[in-house]
mmCIF file of the C-alpha atoms, coordinates in Angstrom:
data_MODEL
# 
_entry.id   MODEL 
# 
loop_
_atom_site.group_PDB 
_atom_site.id 
_atom_site.type_symbol 
_atom_site.label_atom_id 
_atom_site.label_alt_id 
_atom_site.label_comp_id 
_atom_site.label_asym_id 
_atom_site.label_entity_id 
_atom_site.label_seq_id 
_atom_site.pdbx_PDB_ins_code 
_atom_site.Cartn_x 
_atom_site.Cartn_y 
_atom_site.Cartn_z 
_atom_site.occupancy 
_atom_site.B_iso_or_equiv 
_atom_site.pdbx_formal_charge 
_atom_site.auth_seq_id 
_atom_site.auth_comp_id 
_atom_site.auth_asym_id 
_atom_site.auth_atom_id 
_atom_site.pdbx_PDB_model_num 
ATOM 1   C CA . MET A 1 1   ? -9.672  -31.044 -6.121  1.00 0.00 ? 1   MET A CA 1 
ATOM 2   C CA . GLU A 1 2   ? -6.610  -28.820 -6.370  1.00 0.00 ? 2   GLU A CA 1 
ATOM 3   C CA . LYS A 1 3   ? -6.286  -26.178 -3.669  1.00 0.00 ? 3   LYS A CA 1 
ATOM 4   C CA . VAL A 1 4   ? -7.238  -22.690 -4.801  1.00 0.00 ? 4   VAL A CA 1 
ATOM 5   C CA . ARG A 1 5   ? -4.698  -19.898 -4.669  1.00 0.00 ? 5   ARG A CA 1 
ATOM 6   C CA . VAL A 1 6   ? -6.306  -16.600 -3.683  1.00 0.00 ? 6   VAL A CA 1 
ATOM 7   C CA . VAL A 1 7   ? -5.289  -12.966 -3.298  1.00 0.00 ? 7   VAL A CA 1 
ATOM 8   C CA . PHE A 1 8   ? -7.636  -10.600 -1.471  1.00 0.00 ? 8   PHE A CA 1 
ATOM 9   C CA . ASP A 1 9   ? -7.555  -6.919  -2.326  1.00 0.00 ? 9   ASP A CA 1 
ATOM 10  C CA . THR A 1 10  ? -7.092  -4.407  0.480   1.00 0.00 ? 10  THR A CA 1 
ATOM 11  C CA . ASN A 1 11  ? -10.821 -3.601  0.550   1.00 0.00 ? 11  ASN A CA 1 
ATOM 12  C CA . ILE A 1 12  ? -11.695 -7.243  1.294   1.00 0.00 ? 12  ILE A CA 1 
ATOM 13  C CA . TRP A 1 13  ? -9.282  -7.469  4.245   1.00 0.00 ? 13  TRP A CA 1 
ATOM 14  C CA . ILE A 1 14  ? -10.567 -4.213  5.724   1.00 0.00 ? 14  ILE A CA 1 
ATOM 15  C CA . SER A 1 15  ? -14.222 -5.220  5.304   1.00 0.00 ? 15  SER A CA 1 
ATOM 16  C CA . ALA A 1 16  ? -13.557 -8.630  6.862   1.00 0.00 ? 16  ALA A CA 1 
ATOM 17  C CA . PHE A 1 17  ? -11.783 -7.148  9.884   1.00 0.00 ? 17  PHE A CA 1 
ATOM 18  C CA . LEU A 1 18  ? -14.124 -4.230  10.523  1.00 0.00 ? 18  LEU A CA 1 
ATOM 19  C CA . PHE A 1 19  ? -17.508 -5.551  9.430   1.00 0.00 ? 19  PHE A CA 1 
ATOM 20  C CA . GLY A 1 20  ? -17.287 -9.370  9.238   1.00 0.00 ? 20  GLY A CA 1 
ATOM 21  C CA . GLY A 1 21  ? -20.107 -10.874 7.178   1.00 0.00 ? 21  GLY A CA 1 
ATOM 22  C CA . LYS A 1 22  ? -19.397 -12.121 3.647   1.00 0.00 ? 22  LYS A CA 1 
ATOM 23  C CA . PRO A 1 23  ? -15.839 -10.749 3.519   1.00 0.00 ? 23  PRO A CA 1 
ATOM 24  C CA . LYS A 1 24  ? -14.893 -12.702 6.646   1.00 0.00 ? 24  LYS A CA 1 
ATOM 25  C CA . ARG A 1 25  ? -16.697 -15.782 5.333   1.00 0.00 ? 25  ARG A CA 1 
ATOM 26  C CA . VAL A 1 26  ? -14.782 -15.714 2.046   1.00 0.00 ? 26  VAL A CA 1 
ATOM 27  C CA . ILE A 1 27  ? -11.425 -15.462 3.854   1.00 0.00 ? 27  ILE A CA 1 
ATOM 28  C CA . ASP A 1 28  ? -12.391 -18.377 6.122   1.00 0.00 ? 28  ASP A CA 1 
ATOM 29  C CA . LEU A 1 29  ? -13.489 -20.373 3.075   1.00 0.00 ? 29  LEU A CA 1 
ATOM 30  C CA . ALA A 1 30  ? -10.228 -19.648 1.253   1.00 0.00 ? 30  ALA A CA 1 
ATOM 31  C CA . LEU A 1 31  ? -8.271  -20.788 4.312   1.00 0.00 ? 31  LEU A CA 1 
ATOM 32  C CA . ASP A 1 32  ? -10.255 -24.013 4.338   1.00 0.00 ? 32  ASP A CA 1 
ATOM 33  C CA . LYS A 1 33  ? -10.079 -24.713 0.589   1.00 0.00 ? 33  LYS A CA 1 
ATOM 34  C CA . GLY A 1 34  ? -6.734  -23.315 -0.392  1.00 0.00 ? 34  GLY A CA 1 
ATOM 35  C CA . GLN A 1 35  ? -3.895  -20.915 0.113   1.00 0.00 ? 35  GLN A CA 1 
ATOM 36  C CA . ILE A 1 36  ? -4.020  -17.143 0.626   1.00 0.00 ? 36  ILE A CA 1 
ATOM 37  C CA . PHE A 1 37  ? -1.321  -14.836 -0.716  1.00 0.00 ? 37  PHE A CA 1 
ATOM 38  C CA . CYS A 1 38  ? -0.593  -11.217 0.091   1.00 0.00 ? 38  CYS A CA 1 
ATOM 39  C CA . SER A 1 39  ? 2.135   -8.635  -0.546  1.00 0.00 ? 39  SER A CA 1 
ATOM 40  C CA . ILE A 1 40  ? 3.780   -5.957  1.556   1.00 0.00 ? 40  ILE A CA 1 
ATOM 41  C CA . TYR A 1 41  ? 2.085   -3.442  -0.759  1.00 0.00 ? 41  TYR A CA 1 
ATOM 42  C CA . ILE A 1 42  ? -1.386  -4.692  0.237   1.00 0.00 ? 42  ILE A CA 1 
ATOM 43  C CA . LEU A 1 43  ? -0.409  -4.730  3.929   1.00 0.00 ? 43  LEU A CA 1 
ATOM 44  C CA . GLU A 1 44  ? 0.934   -1.170  3.736   1.00 0.00 ? 44  GLU A CA 1 
ATOM 45  C CA . GLU A 1 45  ? -2.106  0.086   1.842   1.00 0.00 ? 45  GLU A CA 1 
ATOM 46  C CA . MET A 1 46  ? -4.358  -1.513  4.470   1.00 0.00 ? 46  MET A CA 1 
ATOM 47  C CA . ARG A 1 47  ? -2.367  0.095   7.291   1.00 0.00 ? 47  ARG A CA 1 
ATOM 48  C CA . VAL A 1 48  ? -2.703  3.561   5.721   1.00 0.00 ? 48  VAL A CA 1 
ATOM 49  C CA . VAL A 1 49  ? -6.457  3.184   5.106   1.00 0.00 ? 49  VAL A CA 1 
ATOM 50  C CA . LEU A 1 50  ? -7.103  1.875   8.638   1.00 0.00 ? 50  LEU A CA 1 
ATOM 51  C CA . LYS A 1 51  ? -5.181  4.840   10.100  1.00 0.00 ? 51  LYS A CA 1 
ATOM 52  C CA . GLU A 1 52  ? -6.366  7.651   7.810   1.00 0.00 ? 52  GLU A CA 1 
ATOM 53  C CA . ASP A 1 53  ? -9.928  6.598   6.955   1.00 0.00 ? 53  ASP A CA 1 
ATOM 54  C CA . PHE A 1 54  ? -10.937 4.643   10.070  1.00 0.00 ? 54  PHE A CA 1 
ATOM 55  C CA . ASN A 1 55  ? -8.662  6.296   12.669  1.00 0.00 ? 55  ASN A CA 1 
ATOM 56  C CA . LEU A 1 56  ? -7.790  2.949   14.235  1.00 0.00 ? 56  LEU A CA 1 
ATOM 57  C CA . PRO A 1 57  ? -5.181  2.951   16.993  1.00 0.00 ? 57  PRO A CA 1 
ATOM 58  C CA . GLN A 1 58  ? -1.712  1.797   15.924  1.00 0.00 ? 58  GLN A CA 1 
ATOM 59  C CA . ALA A 1 59  ? -1.885  -1.239  18.242  1.00 0.00 ? 59  ALA A CA 1 
ATOM 60  C CA . LYS A 1 60  ? -5.080  -2.451  16.504  1.00 0.00 ? 60  LYS A CA 1 
ATOM 61  C CA . ILE A 1 61  ? -3.524  -1.910  13.057  1.00 0.00 ? 61  ILE A CA 1 
ATOM 62  C CA . GLU A 1 62  ? -0.506  -3.983  14.124  1.00 0.00 ? 62  GLU A CA 1 
ATOM 63  C CA . GLU A 1 63  ? -2.818  -6.715  15.412  1.00 0.00 ? 63  GLU A CA 1 
ATOM 64  C CA . LEU A 1 64  ? -4.706  -6.874  12.093  1.00 0.00 ? 64  LEU A CA 1 
ATOM 65  C CA . THR A 1 65  ? -1.451  -6.883  10.116  1.00 0.00 ? 65  THR A CA 1 
ATOM 66  C CA . GLU A 1 66  ? -0.179  -9.785  12.243  1.00 0.00 ? 66  GLU A CA 1 
ATOM 67  C CA . ALA A 1 67  ? -3.451  -11.646 11.643  1.00 0.00 ? 67  ALA A CA 1 
ATOM 68  C CA . ILE A 1 68  ? -2.818  -11.511 7.875   1.00 0.00 ? 68  ILE A CA 1 
ATOM 69  C CA . LEU A 1 69  ? 0.825   -12.526 8.293   1.00 0.00 ? 69  LEU A CA 1 
ATOM 70  C CA . ASP A 1 70  ? -0.364  -15.566 10.278  1.00 0.00 ? 70  ASP A CA 1 
ATOM 71  C CA . ILE A 1 71  ? -2.598  -16.865 7.482   1.00 0.00 ? 71  ILE A CA 1 
ATOM 72  C CA . ALA A 1 72  ? -1.171  -15.553 4.199   1.00 0.00 ? 72  ALA A CA 1 
ATOM 73  C CA . ASP A 1 73  ? 1.996   -16.303 2.282   1.00 0.00 ? 73  ASP A CA 1 
ATOM 74  C CA . ILE A 1 74  ? 3.786   -13.072 1.388   1.00 0.00 ? 74  ILE A CA 1 
ATOM 75  C CA . VAL A 1 75  ? 5.003   -12.722 -2.193  1.00 0.00 ? 75  VAL A CA 1 
ATOM 76  C CA . ARG A 1 76  ? 7.697   -10.286 -3.272  1.00 0.00 ? 76  ARG A CA 1 
ATOM 77  C CA . LEU A 1 77  ? 6.714   -7.810  -5.979  1.00 0.00 ? 77  LEU A CA 1 
ATOM 78  C CA . THR A 1 78  ? 9.178   -6.976  -8.728  1.00 0.00 ? 78  THR A CA 1 
ATOM 79  C CA . GLY A 1 79  ? 7.532   -3.910  -10.227 1.00 0.00 ? 79  GLY A CA 1 
ATOM 80  C CA . ASP A 1 80  ? 7.915   -5.535  -13.653 1.00 0.00 ? 80  ASP A CA 1 
ATOM 81  C CA . PHE A 1 81  ? 4.156   -5.495  -14.240 1.00 0.00 ? 81  PHE A CA 1 
ATOM 82  C CA . LYS A 1 82  ? 2.598   -2.114  -14.934 1.00 0.00 ? 82  LYS A CA 1 
ATOM 83  C CA . ASP A 1 83  ? -0.406  -0.371  -16.438 1.00 0.00 ? 83  ASP A CA 1 
ATOM 84  C CA . PHE A 1 84  ? -3.132  -2.961  -15.978 1.00 0.00 ? 84  PHE A CA 1 
ATOM 85  C CA . THR A 1 85  ? -5.896  -0.505  -15.115 1.00 0.00 ? 85  THR A CA 1 
ATOM 86  C CA . ALA A 1 86  ? -6.718  3.183   -15.235 1.00 0.00 ? 86  ALA A CA 1 
ATOM 87  C CA . ASP A 1 87  ? -5.733  3.413   -11.547 1.00 0.00 ? 87  ASP A CA 1 
ATOM 88  C CA . PRO A 1 88  ? -1.960  2.958   -11.026 1.00 0.00 ? 88  PRO A CA 1 
ATOM 89  C CA . LYS A 1 89  ? -2.580  1.965   -7.382  1.00 0.00 ? 89  LYS A CA 1 
ATOM 90  C CA . ASP A 1 90  ? -4.258  -1.210  -8.678  1.00 0.00 ? 90  ASP A CA 1 
ATOM 91  C CA . ASN A 1 91  ? -1.170  -2.440  -10.533 1.00 0.00 ? 91  ASN A CA 1 
ATOM 92  C CA . PRO A 1 92  ? 0.616   -3.875  -7.446  1.00 0.00 ? 92  PRO A CA 1 
ATOM 93  C CA . ILE A 1 93  ? -2.606  -5.644  -6.435  1.00 0.00 ? 93  ILE A CA 1 
ATOM 94  C CA . ILE A 1 94  ? -2.761  -7.426  -9.797  1.00 0.00 ? 94  ILE A CA 1 
ATOM 95  C CA . GLU A 1 95  ? 0.990   -8.055  -9.672  1.00 0.00 ? 95  GLU A CA 1 
ATOM 96  C CA . THR A 1 96  ? 0.498   -9.769  -6.290  1.00 0.00 ? 96  THR A CA 1 
ATOM 97  C CA . ALA A 1 97  ? -1.908  -12.219 -7.951  1.00 0.00 ? 97  ALA A CA 1 
ATOM 98  C CA . ILE A 1 98  ? 0.478   -12.790 -10.881 1.00 0.00 ? 98  ILE A CA 1 
ATOM 99  C CA . VAL A 1 99  ? 3.507   -13.462 -8.669  1.00 0.00 ? 99  VAL A CA 1 
ATOM 100 C CA . ALA A 1 100 ? 1.410   -15.723 -6.416  1.00 0.00 ? 100 ALA A CA 1 
ATOM 101 C CA . LYS A 1 101 ? 0.170   -17.655 -9.460  1.00 0.00 ? 101 LYS A CA 1 
ATOM 102 C CA . ALA A 1 102 ? -3.292  -17.131 -7.999  1.00 0.00 ? 102 ALA A CA 1 
ATOM 103 C CA . ASN A 1 103 ? -6.454  -18.634 -9.412  1.00 0.00 ? 103 ASN A CA 1 
ATOM 104 C CA . TYR A 1 104 ? -8.513  -15.764 -8.021  1.00 0.00 ? 104 TYR A CA 1 
ATOM 105 C CA . LEU A 1 105 ? -8.122  -12.116 -7.108  1.00 0.00 ? 105 LEU A CA 1 
ATOM 106 C CA . VAL A 1 106 ? -11.113 -11.186 -4.956  1.00 0.00 ? 106 VAL A CA 1 
ATOM 107 C CA . THR A 1 107 ? -11.882 -7.471  -4.963  1.00 0.00 ? 107 THR A CA 1 
ATOM 108 C CA . GLY A 1 108 ? -14.553 -4.821  -4.880  1.00 0.00 ? 108 GLY A CA 1 
ATOM 109 C CA . ASP A 1 109 ? -12.488 -2.472  -7.074  1.00 0.00 ? 109 ASP A CA 1 
ATOM 110 C CA . LYS A 1 110 ? -14.359 -1.581  -10.266 1.00 0.00 ? 110 LYS A CA 1 
ATOM 111 C CA . HIS A 1 111 ? -11.169 -0.925  -12.298 1.00 0.00 ? 111 HIS A CA 1 
ATOM 112 C CA . ILE A 1 112 ? -9.834  -4.380  -11.492 1.00 0.00 ? 112 ILE A CA 1 
ATOM 113 C CA . LEU A 1 113 ? -13.197 -6.124  -11.905 1.00 0.00 ? 113 LEU A CA 1 
ATOM 114 C CA . SER A 1 114 ? -13.664 -4.548  -15.344 1.00 0.00 ? 114 SER A CA 1 
ATOM 115 C CA . LEU A 1 115 ? -10.733 -6.676  -16.589 1.00 0.00 ? 115 LEU A CA 1 
ATOM 116 C CA . ARG A 1 116 ? -12.630 -9.874  -15.564 1.00 0.00 ? 116 ARG A CA 1 
ATOM 117 C CA . GLN A 1 117 ? -9.589  -12.068 -16.118 1.00 0.00 ? 117 GLN A CA 1 
ATOM 118 C CA . PHE A 1 118 ? -5.861  -11.625 -16.334 1.00 0.00 ? 118 PHE A CA 1 
ATOM 119 C CA . GLY A 1 119 ? -4.140  -14.640 -17.846 1.00 0.00 ? 119 GLY A CA 1 
ATOM 120 C CA . LYS A 1 120 ? -5.431  -17.562 -15.779 1.00 0.00 ? 120 LYS A CA 1 
ATOM 121 C CA . ILE A 1 121 ? -6.401  -15.324 -12.852 1.00 0.00 ? 121 ILE A CA 1 
ATOM 122 C CA . GLN A 1 122 ? -10.115 -14.679 -12.415 1.00 0.00 ? 122 GLN A CA 1 
ATOM 123 C CA . LEU A 1 123 ? -10.821 -11.191 -11.060 1.00 0.00 ? 123 LEU A CA 1 
ATOM 124 C CA . ILE A 1 124 ? -14.031 -11.588 -9.077  1.00 0.00 ? 124 ILE A CA 1 
ATOM 125 C CA . THR A 1 125 ? -16.257 -10.196 -6.333  1.00 0.00 ? 125 THR A CA 1 
ATOM 126 C CA . ILE A 1 126 ? -16.896 -11.784 -2.947  1.00 0.00 ? 126 ILE A CA 1 
ATOM 127 C CA . SER A 1 127 ? -20.279 -13.096 -4.118  1.00 0.00 ? 127 SER A CA 1 
ATOM 128 C CA . GLN A 1 128 ? -18.775 -14.650 -7.254  1.00 0.00 ? 128 GLN A CA 1 
ATOM 129 C CA . PHE A 1 129 ? -16.038 -16.311 -5.168  1.00 0.00 ? 129 PHE A CA 1 
ATOM 130 C CA . LEU A 1 130 ? -18.590 -17.735 -2.723  1.00 0.00 ? 130 LEU A CA 1 
ATOM 131 C CA . LYS A 1 131 ? -20.537 -19.240 -5.647  1.00 0.00 ? 131 LYS A CA 1 
ATOM 132 C CA . LYS A 1 132 ? -17.398 -20.818 -7.120  1.00 0.00 ? 132 LYS A CA 1 
ATOM 133 C CA . LEU A 1 133 ? -16.439 -22.500 -3.844  1.00 0.00 ? 133 LEU A CA 1 
# 
């Protein structure tokens, strides 16, 4: 079986790091069965959310960022892809999956999930990803 290529949205990384459970399981599964991709945009968005919404200390945010850099391949965004969803902040997330030539974009974002598929990329929830693998 060909290795899966996966991008995790910011909300999946944060849930995995802070709460464990299914989000952590799906990242572990993706590591085992394939390749994980990320972008600087996703890392930066995660850093802002961890600081502003969860008030995590900077040292912990750096540690979590390093953890992603250790397991994910970073793709460079071009900004050529725009206007996928009603929320402009979602566009770089989808672009990450396009540039990575991902099979799956795993997210909890309703705007992204409403698209269901983008080209060959399946836009799915954690539960759907667990069922597929």
